[in-house]
mmCIF file of the N, C-alpha and C atoms, coordinates in Angstrom:
data_MODEL
# 
_entry.id   MODEL 
# 
loop_
_atom_site.group_PDB 
_atom_site.id 
_atom_site.type_symbol 
_atom_site.label_atom_id 
_atom_site.label_alt_id 
_atom_site.label_comp_id 
_atom_site.label_asym_id 
_atom_site.label_entity_id 
_atom_site.label_seq_id 
_atom_site.pdbx_PDB_ins_code 
_atom_site.Cartn_x 
_atom_site.Cartn_y 
_atom_site.Cartn_z 
_atom_site.occupancy 
_atom_site.B_iso_or_equiv 
_atom_site.pdbx_formal_charge 
_atom_site.auth_seq_id 
_atom_site.auth_comp_id 
_atom_site.auth_asym_id 
_atom_site.auth_atom_id 
_atom_site.pdbx_PDB_model_num 
ATOM 1   N N  . UNK A 1 1  ? -7.069  -7.935 12.154  1.00 0.00 ? 1  UNK A N  1 
ATOM 2   C CA . UNK A 1 1  ? -6.561  -7.421 11.045  1.00 0.00 ? 1  UNK A CA 1 
ATOM 3   C C  . UNK A 1 1  ? -7.440  -7.631 9.734   1.00 0.00 ? 1  UNK A C  1 
ATOM 4   N N  . UNK A 1 2  ? -7.755  -6.660 9.051   1.00 0.00 ? 2  UNK A N  1 
ATOM 5   C CA . UNK A 1 2  ? -8.583  -6.731 7.990   1.00 0.00 ? 2  UNK A CA 1 
ATOM 6   C C  . UNK A 1 2  ? -7.831  -7.015 6.699   1.00 0.00 ? 2  UNK A C  1 
ATOM 7   N N  . UNK A 1 3  ? -8.341  -7.741 5.648   1.00 0.00 ? 3  UNK A N  1 
ATOM 8   C CA . UNK A 1 3  ? -7.688  -8.260 4.501   1.00 0.00 ? 3  UNK A CA 1 
ATOM 9   C C  . UNK A 1 3  ? -7.151  -6.995 3.684   1.00 0.00 ? 3  UNK A C  1 
ATOM 10  N N  . UNK A 1 4  ? -7.807  -5.885 3.778   1.00 0.00 ? 4  UNK A N  1 
ATOM 11  C CA . UNK A 1 4  ? -7.411  -4.699 3.119   1.00 0.00 ? 4  UNK A CA 1 
ATOM 12  C C  . UNK A 1 4  ? -5.953  -4.153 3.625   1.00 0.00 ? 4  UNK A C  1 
ATOM 13  N N  . UNK A 1 5  ? -5.788  -4.417 4.864   1.00 0.00 ? 5  UNK A N  1 
ATOM 14  C CA . UNK A 1 5  ? -4.585  -4.013 5.550   1.00 0.00 ? 5  UNK A CA 1 
ATOM 15  C C  . UNK A 1 5  ? -3.441  -4.854 5.011   1.00 0.00 ? 5  UNK A C  1 
ATOM 16  N N  . UNK A 1 6  ? -3.715  -6.125 4.889   1.00 0.00 ? 6  UNK A N  1 
ATOM 17  C CA . UNK A 1 6  ? -2.652  -7.014 4.345   1.00 0.00 ? 6  UNK A CA 1 
ATOM 18  C C  . UNK A 1 6  ? -2.356  -6.774 2.884   1.00 0.00 ? 6  UNK A C  1 
ATOM 19  N N  . UNK A 1 7  ? -3.428  -6.611 2.075   1.00 0.00 ? 7  UNK A N  1 
ATOM 20  C CA . UNK A 1 7  ? -3.178  -6.333 0.623   1.00 0.00 ? 7  UNK A CA 1 
ATOM 21  C C  . UNK A 1 7  ? -2.490  -5.139 0.513   1.00 0.00 ? 7  UNK A C  1 
ATOM 22  N N  . UNK A 1 8  ? -2.832  -4.127 1.306   1.00 0.00 ? 8  UNK A N  1 
ATOM 23  C CA . UNK A 1 8  ? -2.261  -2.866 1.215   1.00 0.00 ? 8  UNK A CA 1 
ATOM 24  C C  . UNK A 1 8  ? -0.836  -2.807 1.575   1.00 0.00 ? 8  UNK A C  1 
ATOM 25  N N  . UNK A 1 9  ? -0.498  -3.665 2.529   1.00 0.00 ? 9  UNK A N  1 
ATOM 26  C CA . UNK A 1 9  ? 0.952   -3.689 2.974   1.00 0.00 ? 9  UNK A CA 1 
ATOM 27  C C  . UNK A 1 9  ? 1.753   -4.289 1.846   1.00 0.00 ? 9  UNK A C  1 
ATOM 28  N N  . UNK A 1 10 ? 1.116   -5.353 1.249   1.00 0.00 ? 10 UNK A N  1 
ATOM 29  C CA . UNK A 1 10 ? 1.849   -6.037 0.171   1.00 0.00 ? 10 UNK A CA 1 
ATOM 30  C C  . UNK A 1 10 ? 2.046   -5.155 -1.094  1.00 0.00 ? 10 UNK A C  1 
ATOM 31  N N  . UNK A 1 11 ? 0.979   -4.438 -1.416  1.00 0.00 ? 11 UNK A N  1 
ATOM 32  C CA . UNK A 1 11 ? 1.127   -3.416 -2.483  1.00 0.00 ? 11 UNK A CA 1 
ATOM 33  C C  . UNK A 1 11 ? 2.057   -2.265 -2.182  1.00 0.00 ? 11 UNK A C  1 
ATOM 34  N N  . UNK A 1 12 ? 2.113   -1.909 -0.997  1.00 0.00 ? 12 UNK A N  1 
ATOM 35  C CA . UNK A 1 12 ? 3.082   -0.802 -0.570  1.00 0.00 ? 12 UNK A CA 1 
ATOM 36  C C  . UNK A 1 12 ? 4.460   -1.459 -0.723  1.00 0.00 ? 12 UNK A C  1 
ATOM 37  N N  . UNK A 1 13 ? 4.716   -2.691 -0.246  1.00 0.00 ? 13 UNK A N  1 
ATOM 38  C CA . UNK A 1 13 ? 6.134   -3.214 -0.342  1.00 0.00 ? 13 UNK A CA 1 
ATOM 39  C C  . UNK A 1 13 ? 6.502   -3.411 -1.851  1.00 0.00 ? 13 UNK A C  1 
ATOM 40  N N  . UNK A 1 14 ? 5.567   -3.831 -2.637  1.00 0.00 ? 14 UNK A N  1 
ATOM 41  C CA . UNK A 1 14 ? 5.875   -4.077 -4.079  1.00 0.00 ? 14 UNK A CA 1 
ATOM 42  C C  . UNK A 1 14 ? 6.288   -2.723 -4.737  1.00 0.00 ? 14 UNK A C  1 
ATOM 43  N N  . UNK A 1 15 ? 5.448   -1.715 -4.494  1.00 0.00 ? 15 UNK A N  1 
ATOM 44  C CA . UNK A 1 15 ? 5.753   -0.503 -5.022  1.00 0.00 ? 15 UNK A CA 1 
ATOM 45  C C  . UNK A 1 15 ? 7.024   0.043  -4.515  1.00 0.00 ? 15 UNK A C  1 
ATOM 46  N N  . UNK A 1 16 ? 7.268   -0.088 -3.396  1.00 0.00 ? 16 UNK A N  1 
ATOM 47  C CA . UNK A 1 16 ? 8.650   0.507  -2.826  1.00 0.00 ? 16 UNK A CA 1 
ATOM 48  C C  . UNK A 1 16 ? 9.785   -0.346 -3.641  1.00 0.00 ? 16 UNK A C  1 
ATOM 49  N N  . UNK A 1 17 ? 9.724   -1.560 -3.811  1.00 0.00 ? 17 UNK A N  1 
ATOM 50  C CA . UNK A 1 17 ? 10.807  -2.329 -4.465  1.00 0.00 ? 17 UNK A CA 1 
ATOM 51  C C  . UNK A 1 17 ? 10.966  -1.816 -5.892  1.00 0.00 ? 17 UNK A C  1 
ATOM 52  N N  . UNK A 1 18 ? 9.669   -1.665 -6.627  1.00 0.00 ? 18 UNK A N  1 
ATOM 53  C CA . UNK A 1 18 ? 9.661   -1.261 -7.950  1.00 0.00 ? 18 UNK A CA 1 
ATOM 54  C C  . UNK A 1 18 ? 10.215  0.146  -8.012  1.00 0.00 ? 18 UNK A C  1 
ATOM 55  N N  . UNK A 1 19 ? 9.881   1.018  -7.211  1.00 0.00 ? 19 UNK A N  1 
ATOM 56  C CA . UNK A 1 19 ? 10.434  2.378  -7.200  1.00 0.00 ? 19 UNK A CA 1 
ATOM 57  C C  . UNK A 1 19 ? 12.018  2.353  -7.048  1.00 0.00 ? 19 UNK A C  1 
ATOM 58  N N  . UNK A 1 20 ? 12.371  1.595  -6.073  1.00 0.00 ? 20 UNK A N  1 
ATOM 59  C CA . UNK A 1 20 ? 13.919  1.524  -5.967  1.00 0.00 ? 20 UNK A CA 1 
ATOM 60  C C  . UNK A 1 20 ? 14.678  0.901  -7.150  1.00 0.00 ? 20 UNK A C  1 
ATOM 61  N N  . UNK A 1 21 ? 14.127  -0.094 -7.725  1.00 0.00 ? 21 UNK A N  1 
ATOM 62  C CA . UNK A 1 21 ? 14.722  -0.696 -8.989  1.00 0.00 ? 21 UNK A CA 1 
ATOM 63  C C  . UNK A 1 21 ? 14.682  0.360  -10.029 1.00 0.00 ? 21 UNK A C  1 
ATOM 64  N N  . UNK A 1 22 ? 13.563  0.997  -10.196 1.00 0.00 ? 22 UNK A N  1 
ATOM 65  C CA . UNK A 1 22 ? 13.522  2.034  -11.289 1.00 0.00 ? 22 UNK A CA 1 
ATOM 66  C C  . UNK A 1 22 ? 14.544  3.094  -11.101 1.00 0.00 ? 22 UNK A C  1 
ATOM 67  N N  . UNK A 1 23 ? 14.724  3.550  -9.905  1.00 0.00 ? 23 UNK A N  1 
ATOM 68  C CA . UNK A 1 23 ? 15.703  4.534  -9.576  1.00 0.00 ? 23 UNK A CA 1 
ATOM 69  C C  . UNK A 1 23 ? 17.051  4.045  -9.905  1.00 0.00 ? 23 UNK A C  1 
ATOM 70  N N  . UNK A 1 24 ? 17.291  2.781  -9.415  1.00 0.00 ? 24 UNK A N  1 
ATOM 71  C CA . UNK A 1 24 ? 18.660  2.182  -9.564  1.00 0.00 ? 24 UNK A CA 1 
ATOM 72  C C  . UNK A 1 24 ? 19.020  2.081  -11.056 1.00 0.00 ? 24 UNK A C  1 
ATOM 73  N N  . UNK A 1 25 ? 18.138  1.639  -11.828 1.00 0.00 ? 25 UNK A N  1 
ATOM 74  C CA . UNK A 1 25 ? 18.509  1.454  -13.248 1.00 0.00 ? 25 UNK A CA 1 
ATOM 75  C C  . UNK A 1 25 ? 18.258  2.722  -14.185 1.00 0.00 ? 25 UNK A C  1 
ATOM 76  N N  . UNK A 1 26 ? 17.659  3.798  -13.548 1.00 0.00 ? 26 UNK A N  1 
ATOM 77  C CA . UNK A 1 26 ? 17.440  5.023  -14.199 1.00 0.00 ? 26 UNK A CA 1 
ATOM 78  C C  . UNK A 1 26 ? 16.145  4.974  -15.002 1.00 0.00 ? 26 UNK A C  1 
ATOM 79  N N  . UNK A 1 27 ? 15.247  4.247  -14.739 1.00 0.00 ? 27 UNK A N  1 
ATOM 80  C CA . UNK A 1 27 ? 14.020  4.125  -15.435 1.00 0.00 ? 27 UNK A CA 1 
ATOM 81  C C  . UNK A 1 27 ? 12.904  4.832  -14.647 1.00 0.00 ? 27 UNK A C  1 
ATOM 82  N N  . UNK A 1 28 ? 12.636  6.155  -15.096 1.00 0.00 ? 28 UNK A N  1 
ATOM 83  C CA . UNK A 1 28 ? 11.912  7.090  -14.371 1.00 0.00 ? 28 UNK A CA 1 
ATOM 84  C C  . UNK A 1 28 ? 10.396  6.577  -14.472 1.00 0.00 ? 28 UNK A C  1 
ATOM 85  N N  . UNK A 1 29 ? 9.945   5.936  -15.509 1.00 0.00 ? 29 UNK A N  1 
ATOM 86  C CA . UNK A 1 29 ? 8.580   5.429  -15.589 1.00 0.00 ? 29 UNK A CA 1 
ATOM 87  C C  . UNK A 1 29 ? 8.427   4.253  -14.521 1.00 0.00 ? 29 UNK A C  1 
ATOM 88  N N  . UNK A 1 30 ? 9.289   3.375  -14.434 1.00 0.00 ? 30 UNK A N  1 
ATOM 89  C CA . UNK A 1 30 ? 9.135   2.313  -13.383 1.00 0.00 ? 30 UNK A CA 1 
ATOM 90  C C  . UNK A 1 30 ? 9.121   2.931  -12.093 1.00 0.00 ? 30 UNK A C  1 
ATOM 91  N N  . UNK A 1 31 ? 9.975   3.916  -11.749 1.00 0.00 ? 31 UNK A N  1 
ATOM 92  C CA . UNK A 1 31 ? 10.031  4.531  -10.465 1.00 0.00 ? 31 UNK A CA 1 
ATOM 93  C C  . UNK A 1 31 ? 8.797   5.321  -10.158 1.00 0.00 ? 31 UNK A C  1 
ATOM 94  N N  . UNK A 1 32 ? 8.131   5.876  -11.040 1.00 0.00 ? 32 UNK A N  1 
ATOM 95  C CA . UNK A 1 32 ? 6.898   6.563  -10.949 1.00 0.00 ? 32 UNK A CA 1 
ATOM 96  C C  . UNK A 1 32 ? 5.739   5.582  -10.701 1.00 0.00 ? 32 UNK A C  1 
ATOM 97  N N  . UNK A 1 33 ? 5.716   4.483  -11.445 1.00 0.00 ? 33 UNK A N  1 
ATOM 98  C CA . UNK A 1 33 ? 4.742   3.465  -11.140 1.00 0.00 ? 33 UNK A CA 1 
ATOM 99  C C  . UNK A 1 33 ? 4.893   2.872  -9.787  1.00 0.00 ? 33 UNK A C  1 
ATOM 100 N N  . UNK A 1 34 ? 6.075   2.655  -9.332  1.00 0.00 ? 34 UNK A N  1 
ATOM 101 C CA . UNK A 1 34 ? 6.225   2.196  -7.916  1.00 0.00 ? 34 UNK A CA 1 
ATOM 102 C C  . UNK A 1 34 ? 5.894   3.208  -6.845  1.00 0.00 ? 34 UNK A C  1 
ATOM 103 N N  . UNK A 1 35 ? 6.059   4.435  -7.168  1.00 0.00 ? 35 UNK A N  1 
ATOM 104 C CA . UNK A 1 35 ? 5.689   5.355  -6.213  1.00 0.00 ? 35 UNK A CA 1 
ATOM 105 C C  . UNK A 1 35 ? 4.121   5.400  -6.095  1.00 0.00 ? 35 UNK A C  1 
ATOM 106 N N  . UNK A 1 36 ? 3.431   5.323  -7.236  1.00 0.00 ? 36 UNK A N  1 
ATOM 107 C CA . UNK A 1 36 ? 1.915   5.249  -7.269  1.00 0.00 ? 36 UNK A CA 1 
ATOM 108 C C  . UNK A 1 36 ? 1.515   3.957  -6.637  1.00 0.00 ? 36 UNK A C  1 
ATOM 109 N N  . UNK A 1 37 ? 2.060   2.849  -6.785  1.00 0.00 ? 37 UNK A N  1 
ATOM 110 C CA . UNK A 1 37 ? 1.811   1.675  -6.091  1.00 0.00 ? 37 UNK A CA 1 
ATOM 111 C C  . UNK A 1 37 ? 1.840   1.713  -4.589  1.00 0.00 ? 37 UNK A C  1 
ATOM 112 N N  . UNK A 1 38 ? 2.991   2.436  -4.181  1.00 0.00 ? 38 UNK A N  1 
ATOM 113 C CA . UNK A 1 38 ? 3.092   2.663  -2.684  1.00 0.00 ? 38 UNK A CA 1 
ATOM 114 C C  . UNK A 1 38 ? 2.043   3.467  -2.155  1.00 0.00 ? 38 UNK A C  1 
ATOM 115 N N  . UNK A 1 39 ? 1.652   4.522  -2.801  1.00 0.00 ? 39 UNK A N  1 
ATOM 116 C CA . UNK A 1 39 ? 0.623   5.345  -2.341  1.00 0.00 ? 39 UNK A CA 1 
ATOM 117 C C  . UNK A 1 39 ? -0.814  4.655  -2.215  1.00 0.00 ? 39 UNK A C  1 
ATOM 118 N N  . UNK A 1 40 ? -1.107  3.881  -3.339  1.00 0.00 ? 40 UNK A N  1 
ATOM 119 C CA . UNK A 1 40 ? -2.327  3.090  -3.398  1.00 0.00 ? 40 UNK A CA 1 
ATOM 120 C C  . UNK A 1 40 ? -2.261  2.060  -2.276  1.00 0.00 ? 40 UNK A C  1 
ATOM 121 N N  . UNK A 1 41 ? -1.081  1.517  -1.909  1.00 0.00 ? 41 UNK A N  1 
ATOM 122 C CA . UNK A 1 41 ? -1.123  0.513  -0.786  1.00 0.00 ? 41 UNK A CA 1 
ATOM 123 C C  . UNK A 1 41 ? -1.242  1.257  0.585   1.00 0.00 ? 41 UNK A C  1 
ATOM 124 N N  . UNK A 1 42 ? -0.782  2.446  0.656   1.00 0.00 ? 42 UNK A N  1 
ATOM 125 C CA . UNK A 1 42 ? -0.979  3.044  1.965   1.00 0.00 ? 42 UNK A CA 1 
ATOM 126 C C  . UNK A 1 42 ? -2.375  3.493  2.134   1.00 0.00 ? 42 UNK A C  1 
ATOM 127 N N  . UNK A 1 43 ? -2.928  3.957  1.136   1.00 0.00 ? 43 UNK A N  1 
ATOM 128 C CA . UNK A 1 43 ? -4.497  4.277  1.110   1.00 0.00 ? 43 UNK A CA 1 
ATOM 129 C C  . UNK A 1 43 ? -5.335  2.991  1.523   1.00 0.00 ? 43 UNK A C  1 
ATOM 130 N N  . UNK A 1 44 ? -4.978  1.844  0.866   1.00 0.00 ? 44 UNK A N  1 
ATOM 131 C CA . UNK A 1 44 ? -5.780  0.564  1.013   1.00 0.00 ? 44 UNK A CA 1 
ATOM 132 C C  . UNK A 1 44 ? -5.567  0.062  2.450   1.00 0.00 ? 44 UNK A C  1 
ATOM 133 N N  . UNK A 1 45 ? -4.309  0.326  3.026   1.00 0.00 ? 45 UNK A N  1 
ATOM 134 C CA . UNK A 1 45 ? -4.089  -0.037 4.449   1.00 0.00 ? 45 UNK A CA 1 
ATOM 135 C C  . UNK A 1 45 ? -4.891  0.771  5.301   1.00 0.00 ? 45 UNK A C  1 
ATOM 136 N N  . UNK A 1 46 ? -4.932  2.146  4.950   1.00 0.00 ? 46 UNK A N  1 
ATOM 137 C CA . UNK A 1 46 ? -5.813  3.106  5.802   1.00 0.00 ? 46 UNK A CA 1 
ATOM 138 C C  . UNK A 1 46 ? -7.380  2.625  5.795   1.00 0.00 ? 46 UNK A C  1 
ATOM 139 N N  . UNK A 1 47 ? -7.713  2.207  4.681   1.00 0.00 ? 47 UNK A N  1 
ATOM 140 C CA . UNK A 1 47 ? -9.137  1.848  4.566   1.00 0.00 ? 47 UNK A CA 1 
ATOM 141 C C  . UNK A 1 47 ? -9.412  0.553  5.357   1.00 0.00 ? 47 UNK A C  1 
ATOM 142 N N  . UNK A 1 48 ? -8.388  -0.291 5.308   1.00 0.00 ? 48 UNK A N  1 
ATOM 143 C CA . UNK A 1 48 ? -8.631  -1.557 6.219   1.00 0.00 ? 48 UNK A CA 1 
ATOM 144 C C  . UNK A 1 48 ? -8.612  -1.209 7.588   1.00 0.00 ? 48 UNK A C  1 
ATOM 145 N N  . UNK A 1 49 ? -7.813  -0.314 8.108   1.00 0.00 ? 49 UNK A N  1 
ATOM 146 C CA . UNK A 1 49 ? -7.870  0.137  9.424   1.00 0.00 ? 49 UNK A CA 1 
ATOM 147 C C  . UNK A 1 49 ? -9.144  0.743  9.856   1.00 0.00 ? 49 UNK A C  1 
ATOM 148 N N  . UNK A 1 50 ? -9.722  1.572  9.024   1.00 0.00 ? 50 UNK A N  1 
ATOM 149 C CA . UNK A 1 50 ? -10.949 2.177  9.302   1.00 0.00 ? 50 UNK A CA 1 
ATOM 150 C C  . UNK A 1 50 ? -12.087 1.167  9.427   1.00 0.00 ? 50 UNK A C  1 
ATOM 151 N N  . UNK A 1 51 ? -12.104 0.239  8.405   1.00 0.00 ? 51 UNK A N  1 
ATOM 152 C CA . UNK A 1 51 ? -13.080 -0.808 8.499   1.00 0.00 ? 51 UNK A CA 1 
ATOM 153 C C  . UNK A 1 51 ? -12.905 -1.719 9.765   1.00 0.00 ? 51 UNK A C  1 
ATOM 154 N N  . UNK A 1 52 ? -11.649 -2.004 10.141  1.00 0.00 ? 52 UNK A N  1 
ATOM 155 C CA . UNK A 1 52 ? -11.268 -2.802 11.303  1.00 0.00 ? 52 UNK A CA 1 
ATOM 156 C C  . UNK A 1 52 ? -11.880 -1.959 12.489  1.00 0.00 ? 52 UNK A C  1 
ATOM 157 N N  . UNK A 1 53 ? -11.562 -0.598 12.618  1.00 0.00 ? 53 UNK A N  1 
ATOM 158 C CA . UNK A 1 53 ? -12.064 0.214  13.740  1.00 0.00 ? 53 UNK A CA 1 
ATOM 159 C C  . UNK A 1 53 ? -13.561 0.152  13.832  1.00 0.00 ? 53 UNK A C  1 
ATOM 160 N N  . UNK A 1 54 ? -14.106 0.280  12.804  1.00 0.00 ? 54 UNK A N  1 
ATOM 161 C CA . UNK A 1 54 ? -15.667 0.469  12.688  1.00 0.00 ? 54 UNK A CA 1 
ATOM 162 C C  . UNK A 1 54 ? -16.302 -0.899 13.162  1.00 0.00 ? 54 UNK A C  1 
ATOM 163 N N  . UNK A 1 55 ? -15.630 -1.997 12.750  1.00 0.00 ? 55 UNK A N  1 
ATOM 164 C CA . UNK A 1 55 ? -16.063 -3.291 13.117  1.00 0.00 ? 55 UNK A CA 1 
ATOM 165 C C  . UNK A 1 55 ? -15.944 -3.538 14.731  1.00 0.00 ? 55 UNK A C  1 
ATOM 166 N N  . UNK A 1 56 ? -14.794 -3.121 15.242  1.00 0.00 ? 56 UNK A N  1 
ATOM 167 C CA . UNK A 1 56 ? -14.608 -3.209 16.627  1.00 0.00 ? 56 UNK A CA 1 
ATOM 168 C C  . UNK A 1 56 ? -15.522 -2.326 17.421  1.00 0.00 ? 56 UNK A C  1 
ATOM 169 N N  . UNK A 1 57 ? -15.763 -1.049 16.914  1.00 0.00 ? 57 UNK A N  1 
ATOM 170 C CA . UNK A 1 57 ? -16.656 -0.193 17.559  1.00 0.00 ? 57 UNK A CA 1 
ATOM 171 C C  . UNK A 1 57 ? -18.218 -0.736 17.605  1.00 0.00 ? 57 UNK A C  1 
ATOM 172 N N  . UNK A 1 58 ? -18.556 -1.457 16.530  1.00 0.00 ? 58 UNK A N  1 
ATOM 173 C CA . UNK A 1 58 ? -19.854 -2.036 16.486  1.00 0.00 ? 58 UNK A CA 1 
ATOM 174 C C  . UNK A 1 58 ? -20.003 -3.236 17.454  1.00 0.00 ? 58 UNK A C  1 
ATOM 175 N N  . UNK A 1 59 ? -18.983 -3.814 17.728  1.00 0.00 ? 59 UNK A N  1 
ATOM 176 C CA . UNK A 1 59 ? -19.001 -5.016 18.622  1.00 0.00 ? 59 UNK A CA 1 
ATOM 177 C C  . UNK A 1 59 ? -19.282 -4.659 20.078  1.00 0.00 ? 59 UNK A C  1 
ATOM 178 N N  . UNK A 1 60 ? -18.836 -3.299 20.423  1.00 0.00 ? 60 UNK A N  1 
ATOM 179 C CA . UNK A 1 60 ? -19.097 -2.762 21.777  1.00 0.00 ? 60 UNK A CA 1 
ATOM 180 C C  . UNK A 1 60 ? -20.395 -2.468 22.189  1.00 0.00 ? 60 UNK A C  1 
# 
């Protein structure tokens, strides 16, 4: 597992919580920031997966 995958998962979880709290308290800005962090986390996880797959392919 690549460090980008771990960091992306953490960012995704943080964004999800922030979005939920923002929606619960009616803070649209916080909800939007949380949604943005979720997307950034998912992208970072994807990059980590690609790096990991490339590393595995080069080992063969």
